[in-house]
C-alpha positions in Angstrom: 105.0 83.9 30.6 108.6 83.3 30.1 110.1 81.3 27.2 110.6 78.2 29.4 106.9 77.8 29.7 105.9 79.1 26.2 107.8 76.6 24.1 106.3 73.4 25.5 102.8 74.9 25.2 103.5 75.9 21.6 104.9 72.4 20.9 101.7 70.7 22.3 99.4 73.0 20.2 101.5 72.4 17.1 101.5 68.7 17.6 97.7 68.6 18.0 97.2 70.7 14.8 99.6 68.5 12.9 97.6 65.4 13.9 94.3 67.1 12.9 95.7 68.8 9.7 98.9 67.1 8.5 99.2 69.7 5.7 100.0 72.3 8.4 103.3 70.6 9.2 105.3 72.5 6.6 103.9 75.9 7.7 104.4 75.2 11.4 108.0 74.1 10.9 108.8 77.1 8.7 107.3 79.6 11.1 109.0 78.0 14.0 112.4 78.1 12.3 111.9 81.7 11.3 111.0 82.7 14.8 113.9 80.8 16.3 116.3 82.5 13.8 115.0 86.0 14.5 115.3 85.4 18.3 118.8 84.1 17.7 119.8 87.3 15.9 118.2 89.6 18.5 
């Protein structure tokens, strides 16, 4: 799977998890930003 397909799937899963457990929002955003930052440096 390439990144074009992975990001929308991750976004859908994250959205569902946030609706079920709103407390996860902070963790999901933090993990997402860290991953995007690491990929930007590499």
